[in-house]
N, CA, C, O and the ligand as a Tripos MOL2 file, in Angstrom:
@<TRIPOS>MOLECULE
protein
  281   279    71     0     0
PROTEIN
NO_CHARGES

@<TRIPOS>ATOM
      1 N          16.0080  -27.2560    2.6820 N.3       1 MET1
      2 CA         14.6700  -27.6330    2.1850 C.3       1 MET1
      3 C          13.6210  -26.5680    2.5270 C.2       1 MET1
      4 O          13.5940  -26.0450    3.6410 O.2       1 MET1
      5 N          12.7880  -26.2670    1.5820 N.am      2 ILE2
      6 CA         11.7050  -25.3040    1.8240 C.3       2 ILE2
      7 C          10.4740  -26.0560    2.3230 C.2       2 ILE2
      8 O          10.0430  -27.0360    1.7160 O.2       2 ILE2
      9 N           9.9330  -25.5970    3.4030 N.am      3 ASP3
     10 CA          8.6890  -26.1580    3.9080 C.3       3 ASP3
     11 C           7.5550  -25.6790    3.0030 C.2       3 ASP3
     12 O           7.2290  -24.4930    2.9810 O.2       3 ASP3
     13 N           6.9660  -26.5970    2.2700 N.am      4 VAL4
     14 CA          5.9730  -26.2250    1.2580 C.3       4 VAL4
     15 C           4.7420  -25.5660    1.8770 C.2       4 VAL4
     16 O           4.1990  -24.6040    1.3340 O.2       4 VAL4
     17 N           4.3150  -26.0920    3.0080 N.am      5 LYS5
     18 CA          3.1330  -25.5120    3.6670 C.3       5 LYS5
     19 C           3.3930  -24.0680    4.0820 C.2       5 LYS5
     20 O           2.5540  -23.1860    3.9010 O.2       5 LYS5
     21 N           4.5610  -23.8580    4.6350 N.am      6 GLN6
     22 CA          4.9220  -22.5180    5.0710 C.3       6 GLN6
     23 C           4.9860  -21.5850    3.8650 C.2       6 GLN6
     24 O           4.5340  -20.4420    3.9210 O.2       6 GLN6
     25 N           5.5450  -22.0850    2.7950 N.am      7 PHE7
     26 CA          5.7190  -21.2880    1.5910 C.3       7 PHE7
     27 C           4.3740  -20.8590    1.0150 C.2       7 PHE7
     28 O           4.2010  -19.7000    0.6380 O.2       7 PHE7
     29 N           3.4220  -21.7860    0.9450 N.am      8 SER8
     30 CA          2.1290  -21.4210    0.3700 C.3       8 SER8
     31 C           1.3630  -20.4780    1.2950 C.2       8 SER8
     32 O           0.5940  -19.6370    0.8290 O.2       8 SER8
     33 N           1.5700  -20.6160    2.5930 N.am      9 ALA9
     34 CA          0.9350  -19.6880    3.5320 C.3       9 ALA9
     35 C           1.4770  -18.2790    3.3080 C.2       9 ALA9
     36 O           0.7340  -17.2980    3.3530 O.2       9 ALA9
     37 N           2.7470  -18.2000    3.0720 N.am     10 LEU10
     38 CA          3.4040  -16.9260    2.8110 C.3      10 LEU10
     39 C           2.8700  -16.2980    1.5270 C.2      10 LEU10
     40 O           2.6070  -15.0970    1.4710 O.2      10 LEU10
     41 N           2.7140  -17.1200    0.5090 N.am     11 GLN11
     42 CA          2.1920  -16.6310   -0.7660 C.3      11 GLN11
     43 C           0.7770  -16.0910   -0.6090 C.2      11 GLN11
     44 O           0.4460  -15.0250   -1.1290 O.2      11 GLN11
     45 N          -0.0470  -16.8350    0.1090 N.am     12 LYS12
     46 CA         -1.4270  -16.3950    0.3380 C.3      12 LYS12
     47 C          -1.4360  -15.0480    1.0380 C.2      12 LYS12
     48 O          -2.1900  -14.1440    0.6770 O.2      12 LYS12
     49 N          -0.5850  -14.9320    2.0460 N.am     13 LYS13
     50 CA         -0.5400  -13.7180    2.8340 C.3      13 LYS13
     51 C          -0.1510  -12.5230    1.9620 C.2      13 LYS13
     52 O          -0.7700  -11.4630    2.0490 O.2      13 LYS13
     53 N           0.8660  -12.6930    1.1290 N.am     14 SER14
     54 CA          1.3080  -11.5640    0.3300 C.3      14 SER14
     55 C           0.2760  -11.2280   -0.7460 C.2      14 SER14
     56 O           0.1250  -10.0650   -1.1210 O.2      14 SER14
     57 N          -0.4210  -12.2240   -1.2320 N.am     15 LYS15
     58 CA         -1.4760  -11.9740   -2.2140 C.3      15 LYS15
     59 C          -2.6000  -11.1470   -1.6160 C.2      15 LYS15
     60 O          -3.0640  -10.1880   -2.2320 O.2      15 LYS15
     61 N          -3.0410  -11.5120   -0.4190 N.am     16 SER16
     62 CA         -4.1610  -10.7920    0.1770 C.3      16 SER16
     63 C          -3.7470   -9.3740    0.5590 C.2      16 SER16
     64 O          -4.5630   -8.4560    0.4800 O.2      16 SER16
     65 N          -2.5090   -9.1790    0.9680 N.am     17 SER17
     66 CA         -2.1120   -7.8260    1.3150 C.3      17 SER17
     67 C          -1.9660   -6.9840    0.0460 C.2      17 SER17
     68 O          -2.2010   -5.7760    0.0660 O.2      17 SER17
     69 N          -1.5830   -7.6170   -1.0390 N.am     18 PHE18
     70 CA         -1.5170   -6.9060   -2.3160 C.3      18 PHE18
     71 C          -2.9110   -6.4730   -2.7430 C.2      18 PHE18
     72 O          -3.1020   -5.3540   -3.2180 O.2      18 PHE18
     73 N          -3.8840   -7.3610   -2.5740 N.am     19 ALA19
     74 CA         -5.2710   -7.0440   -2.9240 C.3      19 ALA19
     75 C          -5.7950   -5.9010   -2.0680 C.2      19 ALA19
     76 O          -6.4730   -5.0060   -2.5730 O.2      19 ALA19
     77 N          -5.4890   -5.9230   -0.7870 N.am     20 SER20
     78 CA         -5.9950   -4.8520    0.0700 C.3      20 SER20
     79 C          -5.2850   -3.5310   -0.2230 C.2      20 SER20
     80 O          -5.8700   -2.4590   -0.0730 O.2      20 SER20
     81 N          -4.0220   -3.6150   -0.6400 N.am     21 GLN21
     82 CA         -3.3230   -2.3980   -1.0480 C.3      21 GLN21
     83 C          -3.9850   -1.7880   -2.2760 C.2      21 GLN21
     84 O          -4.1540   -0.5730   -2.3780 O.2      21 GLN21
     85 N          -4.3540   -2.6650   -3.2050 N.am     22 ARG22
     86 CA         -5.0040   -2.1700   -4.4240 C.3      22 ARG22
     87 C          -6.3370   -1.5040   -4.1020 C.2      22 ARG22
     88 O          -6.6720   -0.4600   -4.6630 O.2      22 ARG22
     89 N          -7.0930   -2.1170   -3.1940 N.am     23 GLN23
     90 CA         -8.3680   -1.5470   -2.7650 C.3      23 GLN23
     91 C          -8.1540   -0.1550   -2.1840 C.2      23 GLN23
     92 O          -8.8900    0.7880   -2.4760 O.2      23 GLN23
     93 N          -7.1240   -0.0590   -1.3550 N.am     24 MET24
     94 CA         -6.7960    1.1860   -0.6860 C.3      24 MET24
     95 C          -6.4130    2.2610   -1.7000 C.2      24 MET24
     96 O          -6.8450    3.4090   -1.5960 O.2      24 MET24
     97 N          -5.5940    1.8720   -2.6860 N.am     25 MET25
     98 CA         -5.1790    2.8110   -3.7210 C.3      25 MET25
     99 C          -6.3720    3.3630   -4.4740 C.2      25 MET25
    100 O          -6.4630    4.5620   -4.7370 O.2      25 MET25
    101 N          -7.3010    2.4530   -4.8220 N.am     26 LYS26
    102 CA         -8.4800    2.8750   -5.5730 C.3      26 LYS26
    103 C          -9.2560    3.9190   -4.8010 C.2      26 LYS26
    104 O          -9.6990    4.9220   -5.3600 O.2      26 LYS26
    105 N          -9.4170    3.6740   -3.5040 N.am     27 LYS27
    106 CA        -10.1610    4.6200   -2.6660 C.3      27 LYS27
    107 C          -9.4690    5.9760   -2.6240 C.2      27 LYS27
    108 O         -10.1070    7.0160   -2.7920 O.2      27 LYS27
    109 N          -8.1690    5.9550   -2.3990 N.am     28 VAL28
    110 CA         -7.4330    7.2190   -2.3110 C.3      28 VAL28
    111 C          -7.5110    7.9710   -3.6370 C.2      28 VAL28
    112 O          -7.6570    9.1930   -3.6560 O.2      28 VAL28
    113 N          -7.4120    7.2330   -4.7470 N.am     29 MET29
    114 CA         -7.4690    7.8730   -6.0520 C.3      29 MET29
    115 C          -8.8290    8.4780   -6.3450 C.2      29 MET29
    116 O          -8.9370    9.4550   -7.0860 O.2      29 MET29
    117 N          -9.8640    7.8930   -5.7610 N.am     30 LYS30
    118 CA        -11.2140    8.4390   -5.9470 C.3      30 LYS30
    119 C         -11.4570    9.6390   -5.0450 C.2      30 LYS30
    120 O         -12.4900   10.3010   -5.1430 O.2      30 LYS30
    121 N         -10.5040    9.9130   -4.1710 N.am     31 GLY31
    122 CA        -10.6410   11.0480   -3.2780 C.3      31 GLY31
    123 C         -11.2840   10.6920   -1.9470 C.2      31 GLY31
    124 O         -11.6320   11.5740   -1.1630 O.2      31 GLY31
    125 N         -11.4420    9.3900   -1.6940 N.am     32 GLN32
    126 CA        -12.0000    8.9850   -0.4140 C.3      32 GLN32
    127 C         -10.9170    9.0050    0.6490 C.2      32 GLN32
    128 O          -9.7360    8.8250    0.3510 O.2      32 GLN32
    129 N         -11.3260    9.2260    1.8840 N.am     33 THR33
    130 CA        -10.3610    9.2730    2.9680 C.3      33 THR33
    131 C         -10.0600    7.8600    3.4640 C.2      33 THR33
    132 O         -10.9600    7.1130    3.8470 O.2      33 THR33
    133 N          -8.7940    7.5220    3.4460 N.am     34 VAL34
    134 CA         -8.3470    6.2420    3.9740 C.3      34 VAL34
    135 C          -7.2960    6.5490    5.0370 C.2      34 VAL34
    136 O          -6.3620    7.3140    4.7980 O.2      34 VAL34
    137 N          -7.4580    5.9450    6.2080 N.am     35 LEU35
    138 CA         -6.5130    6.2150    7.2840 C.3      35 LEU35
    139 C          -5.4050    5.1700    7.3100 C.2      35 LEU35
    140 O          -5.6320    3.9970    7.0130 O.2      35 LEU35
    141 N          -4.2300    5.6030    7.6630 N.am     36 CYS36
    142 CA         -3.1060    4.7000    7.8380 C.3      36 CYS36
    143 C          -3.4480    3.7340    8.9710 C.2      36 CYS36
    144 O          -3.9290    4.1430   10.0270 O.2      36 CYS36
    145 N          -3.1920    2.4450    8.7340 N.am     37 SER37
    146 CA         -3.5540    1.4570    9.7500 C.3      37 SER37
    147 C          -2.6610    1.5550   10.9740 C.2      37 SER37
    148 O          -2.9950    0.9990   12.0200 O.2      37 SER37
    149 N          -1.5460    2.2390   10.8720 N.am     38 ILE38
    150 CA         -0.6140    2.3350   11.9910 C.3      38 ILE38
    151 C          -0.8040    3.6330   12.7860 C.2      38 ILE38
    152 O          -1.0000    3.5950   14.0010 O.2      38 ILE38
    153 N          -0.7450    4.7830   12.0940 N.am     39 CYS39
    154 CA         -0.8050    6.0600   12.8280 C.3      39 CYS39
    155 C          -2.1740    6.7330   12.7280 C.2      39 CYS39
    156 O          -2.4060    7.7570   13.3720 O.2      39 CYS39
    157 N          -3.0890    6.1670   11.9210 N.am     40 GLN40
    158 CA         -4.4420    6.7070   11.7820 C.3      40 GLN40
    159 C          -4.4820    8.1000   11.1640 C.2      40 GLN40
    160 O          -5.4520    8.8350   11.3500 O.2      40 GLN40
    161 N          -3.4450    8.4610   10.4390 N.am     41 GLN41
    162 CA         -3.4460    9.7200    9.6950 C.3      41 GLN41
    163 C          -3.9820    9.4450    8.3030 C.2      41 GLN41
    164 O          -3.8200    8.3400    7.7850 O.2      41 GLN41
    165 N          -4.6230   10.4450    7.6840 N.am     42 PRO42
    166 CA         -5.1290   10.2050    6.3300 C.3      42 PRO42
    167 C          -3.9980    9.9520    5.3390 C.2      42 PRO42
    168 O          -2.9450   10.5870    5.3970 O.2      42 PRO42
    169 N          -4.2380    9.0200    4.4370 N.am     43 LEU43
    170 CA         -3.2580    8.7250    3.3880 C.3      43 LEU43
    171 C          -3.4660    9.6940    2.2360 C.2      43 LEU43
    172 O          -4.5840   10.1400    1.9780 O.2      43 LEU43
    173 N          -2.4010   10.0090    1.5610 N.am     44 TYR44
    174 CA         -2.5330   10.8810    0.3960 C.3      44 TYR44
    175 C          -1.6830   10.3510   -0.7490 C.2      44 TYR44
    176 O          -0.7670    9.5470   -0.5720 O.2      44 TYR44
    177 N          -2.0300   10.8390   -1.9230 N.am     45 LEU45
    178 CA         -1.3490   10.4290   -3.1370 C.3      45 LEU45
    179 C          -0.1530   11.3490   -3.3530 C.2      45 LEU45
    180 O          -0.3020   12.5700   -3.3890 O.2      45 LEU45
    181 N           0.9960   10.7810   -3.4910 N.am     46 SER46
    182 CA          2.1650   11.6070   -3.7880 C.3      46 SER46
    183 C           2.4910   11.5070   -5.2690 C.2      46 SER46
    184 O           2.2270   10.4890   -5.9080 O.2      46 SER46
    185 N           3.0540   12.5520   -5.7930 N.am     47 THR47
    186 CA          3.3770   12.5820   -7.2150 C.3      47 THR47
    187 C           4.8910   12.6880   -7.3980 C.2      47 THR47
    188 O           5.5910   13.1300   -6.4870 O.2      47 THR47
    189 N           5.3950   12.2970   -8.5400 N.am     48 PRO48
    190 CA          6.8460   12.3870   -8.7670 C.3      48 PRO48
    191 C           7.3770   13.8060   -8.5850 C.2      48 PRO48
    192 O           8.5330   14.0010   -8.2110 O.2      48 PRO48
    193 N           6.5230   14.7970   -8.8510 N.am     49 GLU49
    194 CA          6.9570   16.1880   -8.7400 C.3      49 GLU49
    195 C           7.3250   16.5640   -7.3070 C.2      49 GLU49
    196 O           8.3060   17.2730   -7.0830 O.2      49 GLU49
    197 N           6.5460   16.0940   -6.3410 N.am     50 ASP50
    198 CA          6.8660   16.5080   -4.9750 C.3      50 ASP50
    199 C           7.5580   15.4480   -4.1200 C.2      50 ASP50
    200 O           8.1630   15.7890   -3.1030 O.2      50 ASP50
    201 N           7.4860   14.1780   -4.5030 N.am     51 GLU51
    202 CA          8.0820   13.1570   -3.6400 C.3      51 GLU51
    203 C           9.1580   12.3340   -4.3520 C.2      51 GLU51
    204 O           9.8470   11.5380   -3.7130 O.2      51 GLU51
    205 N           9.3050   12.5110   -5.6260 N.am     52 GLY52
    206 CA         10.2910   11.7170   -6.3520 C.3      52 GLY52
    207 C           9.7110   10.4640   -6.9760 C.2      52 GLY52
    208 O          10.1920    9.9930   -8.0060 O.2      52 GLY52
    209 N           8.6680    9.9210   -6.3430 N.am     53 THR53
    210 CA          7.9990    8.7390   -6.9030 C.3      53 THR53
    211 C           6.5020    8.9060   -6.7330 C.2      53 THR53
    212 O           6.0420    9.6910   -5.9040 O.2      53 THR53
    213 N           5.7490    8.1610   -7.5250 N.am     54 SER54
    214 CA          4.3040    8.1230   -7.3290 C.3      54 SER54
    215 C           3.9990    7.1050   -6.2590 C.2      54 SER54
    216 O           4.5780    6.0190   -6.2410 O.2      54 SER54
    217 N           3.0900    7.4530   -5.3660 N.am     55 GLY55
    218 CA          2.7580    6.4780   -4.3420 C.3      55 GLY55
    219 C           1.6830    6.9770   -3.4190 C.2      55 GLY55
    220 O           1.1690    8.0870   -3.5570 O.2      55 GLY55
    221 N           1.3580    6.1280   -2.4730 N.am     56 ILE56
    222 CA          0.3960    6.4710   -1.4460 C.3      56 ILE56
    223 C           1.1190    6.3860   -0.1210 C.2      56 ILE56
    224 O           1.7460    5.3760    0.2000 O.2      56 ILE56
    225 N           1.0250    7.4530    0.6390 N.am     57 ARG57
    226 CA          1.7400    7.4630    1.9080 C.3      57 ARG57
    227 C           1.0230    8.2950    2.9540 C.2      57 ARG57
    228 O           0.1330    9.0840    2.6370 O.2      57 ARG57
    229 N           1.4180    8.1090    4.1960 N.am     58 CYS58
    230 CA          0.9220    8.9650    5.2680 C.3      58 CYS58
    231 C           2.0390    9.9270    5.6430 C.2      58 CYS58
    232 O           3.1890    9.7600    5.2370 O.2      58 CYS58
    233 N           1.6770   10.9320    6.4220 N.am     59 LYS59
    234 CA          2.6560   11.9610    6.7700 C.3      59 LYS59
    235 C           3.8560   11.3950    7.5060 C.2      59 LYS59
    236 O           4.9860   11.8420    7.3060 O.2      59 LYS59
    237 N           3.6090   10.4120    8.3580 N.am     60 LYS60
    238 CA          4.6990    9.8590    9.1600 C.3      60 LYS60
    239 C           5.5750    8.8930    8.3740 C.2      60 LYS60
    240 O           6.7200    8.6340    8.7460 O.2      60 LYS60
    241 N           5.0320    8.3680    7.2930 N.am     61 GLY61
    242 CA          5.8290    7.4820    6.4560 C.3      61 GLY61
    243 C           5.7220    6.0060    6.8090 C.2      61 GLY61
    244 O           6.4260    5.1870    6.2170 O.2      61 GLY61
    245 N           4.8510    5.6370    7.7670 N.am     62 CYS62
    246 CA          4.7130    4.2100    8.0750 C.3      62 CYS62
    247 C           3.9760    3.4930    6.9490 C.2      62 CYS62
    248 O           4.1900    2.3000    6.7320 O.2      62 CYS62
    249 N           3.1110    4.2100    6.2320 N.am     63 THR63
    250 CA          2.5530    3.6570    4.9990 C.3      63 THR63
    251 C           3.2320    4.3570    3.8420 C.2      63 THR63
    252 O           3.1940    5.5830    3.7390 O.2      63 THR63
    253 N           3.8440    3.5880    2.9810 N.am     64 ASP64
    254 CA          4.5680    4.1610    1.8510 C.3      64 ASP64
    255 C           4.5440    3.1400    0.7200 C.2      64 ASP64
    256 O           5.4400    2.3050    0.5940 O.2      64 ASP64
    257 N           3.5040    3.2250   -0.0930 N.am     65 ILE65
    258 CA          3.3200    2.2670   -1.1800 C.3      65 ILE65
    259 C           3.6880    2.9440   -2.4940 C.2      65 ILE65
    260 O           3.1650    4.0080   -2.8250 O.2      65 ILE65
    261 N           4.5650    2.3350   -3.2130 N.am     66 HIS66
    262 CA          4.9610    2.9100   -4.4940 C.3      66 HIS66
    263 C           4.0930    2.3740   -5.6090 C.2      66 HIS66
    264 O           3.7660    1.1880   -5.6550 O.2      66 HIS66
    265 N           3.7290    3.2610   -6.4960 N.am     67 LEU67
    266 CA          2.9270    2.8660   -7.6440 C.3      67 LEU67
    267 C           3.8480    2.7710   -8.8530 C.2      67 LEU67
    268 O           4.5250    3.7330   -9.2170 O.2      67 LEU67
    269 N           3.8580    1.6060   -9.4600 N.am     68 ASP68
    270 CA          4.7470    1.3960  -10.6030 C.3      68 ASP68
    271 C           4.0660    1.7060  -11.9130 C.2      68 ASP68
    272 O           4.7220    1.8960  -12.9370 O.2      68 ASP68
    273 N           2.7460    1.7560  -11.8770 N.am     69 PHE69
    274 CA          2.0020    1.7790  -13.1440 C.3      69 PHE69
    275 C           1.6120    3.1730  -13.5750 C.2      69 PHE69
    276 O           0.9780    3.3270  -14.6190 O.2      69 PHE69
    277 N           1.9660    4.1990  -12.8140 N.am     70 VAL70
    278 CA          1.5650    5.5550  -13.1850 C.3      70 VAL70
    279 C           2.6290    6.1840  -14.0950 C.2      70 VAL70
    280 O           2.4790    7.3300  -14.5190 O.2      70 VAL70
    281 ZN          1.1120    6.1150    9.1710 Zn       71 ZN71
@<TRIPOS>BOND
     1     1     2 1
     2     2     3 1
     3     3     4 2
     4     3     5 am
     5     5     6 1
     6     6     7 1
     7     7     8 2
     8     7     9 am
     9     9    10 1
    10    10    11 1
    11    11    12 2
    12    11    13 am
    13    13    14 1
    14    14    15 1
    15    15    16 2
    16    15    17 am
    17    17    18 1
    18    18    19 1
    19    19    20 2
    20    19    21 am
    21    21    22 1
    22    22    23 1
    23    23    24 2
    24    23    25 am
    25    25    26 1
    26    26    27 1
    27    27    28 2
    28    27    29 am
    29    29    30 1
    30    30    31 1
    31    31    32 2
    32    31    33 am
    33    33    34 1
    34    34    35 1
    35    35    36 2
    36    35    37 am
    37    37    38 1
    38    38    39 1
    39    39    40 2
    40    39    41 am
    41    41    42 1
    42    42    43 1
    43    43    44 2
    44    43    45 am
    45    45    46 1
    46    46    47 1
    47    47    48 2
    48    47    49 am
    49    49    50 1
    50    50    51 1
    51    51    52 2
    52    51    53 am
    53    53    54 1
    54    54    55 1
    55    55    56 2
    56    55    57 am
    57    57    58 1
    58    58    59 1
    59    59    60 2
    60    59    61 am
    61    61    62 1
    62    62    63 1
    63    63    64 2
    64    63    65 am
    65    65    66 1
    66    66    67 1
    67    67    68 2
    68    67    69 am
    69    69    70 1
    70    70    71 1
    71    71    72 2
    72    71    73 am
    73    73    74 1
    74    74    75 1
    75    75    76 2
    76    75    77 am
    77    77    78 1
    78    78    79 1
    79    79    80 2
    80    79    81 am
    81    81    82 1
    82    82    83 1
    83    83    84 2
    84    83    85 am
    85    85    86 1
    86    86    87 1
    87    87    88 2
    88    87    89 am
    89    89    90 1
    90    90    91 1
    91    91    92 2
    92    91    93 am
    93    93    94 1
    94    94    95 1
    95    95    96 2
    96    95    97 am
    97    97    98 1
    98    98    99 1
    99    99   100 2
   100    99   101 am
   101   101   102 1
   102   102   103 1
   103   103   104 2
   104   103   105 am
   105   105   106 1
   106   106   107 1
   107   107   108 2
   108   107   109 am
   109   109   110 1
   110   110   111 1
   111   111   112 2
   112   111   113 am
   113   113   114 1
   114   114   115 1
   115   115   116 2
   116   115   117 am
   117   117   118 1
   118   118   119 1
   119   119   120 2
   120   119   121 am
   121   121   122 1
   122   122   123 1
   123   123   124 2
   124   123   125 am
   125   125   126 1
   126   126   127 1
   127   127   128 2
   128   127   129 am
   129   129   130 1
   130   130   131 1
   131   131   132 2
   132   131   133 am
   133   133   134 1
   134   134   135 1
   135   135   136 2
   136   135   137 am
   137   137   138 1
   138   138   139 1
   139   139   140 2
   140   139   141 am
   141   141   142 1
   142   142   143 1
   143   143   144 2
   144   143   145 am
   145   145   146 1
   146   146   147 1
   147   147   148 2
   148   147   149 am
   149   149   150 1
   150   150   151 1
   151   151   152 2
   152   151   153 am
   153   153   154 1
   154   154   155 1
   155   155   156 2
   156   155   157 am
   157   157   158 1
   158   158   159 1
   159   159   160 2
   160   159   161 am
   161   161   162 1
   162   162   163 1
   163   163   164 2
   164   163   165 am
   165   165   166 1
   166   166   167 1
   167   167   168 2
   168   167   169 am
   169   169   170 1
   170   170   171 1
   171   171   172 2
   172   171   173 am
   173   173   174 1
   174   174   175 1
   175   175   176 2
   176   175   177 am
   177   177   178 1
   178   178   179 1
   179   179   180 2
   180   179   181 am
   181   181   182 1
   182   182   183 1
   183   183   184 2
   184   183   185 am
   185   185   186 1
   186   186   187 1
   187   187   188 2
   188   187   189 am
   189   189   190 1
   190   190   191 1
   191   191   192 2
   192   191   193 am
   193   193   194 1
   194   194   195 1
   195   195   196 2
   196   195   197 am
   197   197   198 1
   198   198   199 1
   199   199   200 2
   200   199   201 am
   201   201   202 1
   202   202   203 1
   203   203   204 2
   204   203   205 am
   205   205   206 1
   206   206   207 1
   207   207   208 2
   208   207   209 am
   209   209   210 1
   210   210   211 1
   211   211   212 2
   212   211   213 am
   213   213   214 1
   214   214   215 1
   215   215   216 2
   216   215   217 am
   217   217   218 1
   218   218   219 1
   219   219   220 2
   220   219   221 am
   221   221   222 1
   222   222   223 1
   223   223   224 2
   224   223   225 am
   225   225   226 1
   226   226   227 1
   227   227   228 2
   228   227   229 am
   229   229   230 1
   230   230   231 1
   231   231   232 2
   232   231   233 am
   233   233   234 1
   234   234   235 1
   235   235   236 2
   236   235   237 am
   237   237   238 1
   238   238   239 1
   239   239   240 2
   240   239   241 am
   241   241   242 1
   242   242   243 1
   243   243   244 2
   244   243   245 am
   245   245   246 1
   246   246   247 1
   247   247   248 2
   248   247   249 am
   249   249   250 1
   250   250   251 1
   251   251   252 2
   252   251   253 am
   253   253   254 1
   254   254   255 1
   255   255   256 2
   256   255   257 am
   257   257   258 1
   258   258   259 1
   259   259   260 2
   260   259   261 am
   261   261   262 1
   262   262   263 1
   263   263   264 2
   264   263   265 am
   265   265   266 1
   266   266   267 1
   267   267   268 2
   268   267   269 am
   269   269   270 1
   270   270   271 1
   271   271   272 2
   272   271   273 am
   273   273   274 1
   274   274   275 1
   275   275   276 2
   276   275   277 am
   277   277   278 1
   278   278   279 1
   279   279   280 2
@<TRIPOS>SUBSTRUCTURE
     1 MET1         2 RESIDUE 1 A MET
     2 ILE2         6 RESIDUE 1 A ILE
     3 ASP3        10 RESIDUE 1 A ASP
     4 VAL4        14 RESIDUE 1 A VAL
     5 LYS5        18 RESIDUE 1 A LYS
     6 GLN6        22 RESIDUE 1 A GLN
     7 PHE7        26 RESIDUE 1 A PHE
     8 SER8        30 RESIDUE 1 A SER
     9 ALA9        34 RESIDUE 1 A ALA
    10 LEU10       38 RESIDUE 1 A LEU
    11 GLN11       42 RESIDUE 1 A GLN
    12 LYS12       46 RESIDUE 1 A LYS
    13 LYS13       50 RESIDUE 1 A LYS
    14 SER14       54 RESIDUE 1 A SER
    15 LYS15       58 RESIDUE 1 A LYS
    16 SER16       62 RESIDUE 1 A SER
    17 SER17       66 RESIDUE 1 A SER
    18 PHE18       70 RESIDUE 1 A PHE
    19 ALA19       74 RESIDUE 1 A ALA
    20 SER20       78 RESIDUE 1 A SER
    21 GLN21       82 RESIDUE 1 A GLN
    22 ARG22       86 RESIDUE 1 A ARG
    23 GLN23       90 RESIDUE 1 A GLN
    24 MET24       94 RESIDUE 1 A MET
    25 MET25       98 RESIDUE 1 A MET
    26 LYS26      102 RESIDUE 1 A LYS
    27 LYS27      106 RESIDUE 1 A LYS
    28 VAL28      110 RESIDUE 1 A VAL
    29 MET29      114 RESIDUE 1 A MET
    30 LYS30      118 RESIDUE 1 A LYS
    31 GLY31      122 RESIDUE 1 A GLY
    32 GLN32      126 RESIDUE 1 A GLN
    33 THR33      130 RESIDUE 1 A THR
    34 VAL34      134 RESIDUE 1 A VAL
    35 LEU35      138 RESIDUE 1 A LEU
    36 CYS36      142 RESIDUE 1 A CYS
    37 SER37      146 RESIDUE 1 A SER
    38 ILE38      150 RESIDUE 1 A ILE
    39 CYS39      154 RESIDUE 1 A CYS
    40 GLN40      158 RESIDUE 1 A GLN
    41 GLN41      162 RESIDUE 1 A GLN
    42 PRO42      166 RESIDUE 1 A PRO
    43 LEU43      170 RESIDUE 1 A LEU
    44 TYR44      174 RESIDUE 1 A TYR
    45 LEU45      178 RESIDUE 1 A LEU
    46 SER46      182 RESIDUE 1 A SER
    47 THR47      186 RESIDUE 1 A THR
    48 PRO48      190 RESIDUE 1 A PRO
    49 GLU49      194 RESIDUE 1 A GLU
    50 ASP50      198 RESIDUE 1 A ASP
    51 GLU51      202 RESIDUE 1 A GLU
    52 GLY52      206 RESIDUE 1 A GLY
    53 THR53      210 RESIDUE 1 A THR
    54 SER54      214 RESIDUE 1 A SER
    55 GLY55      218 RESIDUE 1 A GLY
    56 ILE56      222 RESIDUE 1 A ILE
    57 ARG57      226 RESIDUE 1 A ARG
    58 CYS58      230 RESIDUE 1 A CYS
    59 LYS59      234 RESIDUE 1 A LYS
    60 LYS60      238 RESIDUE 1 A LYS
    61 GLY61      242 RESIDUE 1 A GLY
    62 CYS62      246 RESIDUE 1 A CYS
    63 THR63      250 RESIDUE 1 A THR
    64 ASP64      254 RESIDUE 1 A ASP
    65 ILE65      258 RESIDUE 1 A ILE
    66 HIS66      262 RESIDUE 1 A HIS
    67 LEU67      266 RESIDUE 1 A LEU
    68 ASP68      270 RESIDUE 1 A ASP
    69 PHE69      274 RESIDUE 1 A PHE
    70 VAL70      278 RESIDUE 1 A VAL
    71 ZN71       281 GROUP 0 **** ****
């Protein structure tokens, strides 16, 4: 049995983190500096040419968000 309360809490959590990821992407794409929440290094936009996929990541790789829509 799935605990419904737990399930909806999980959904809320993933929704809000998706929203904050989108906010972060927008900032990076505008050229604003956004720091990785883990290592505090600036995030940068990677392109398929140099990384194999489009995404936003930090040098250490603790932030590694793939962009599907580019
Ligand atoms: Zn990092």
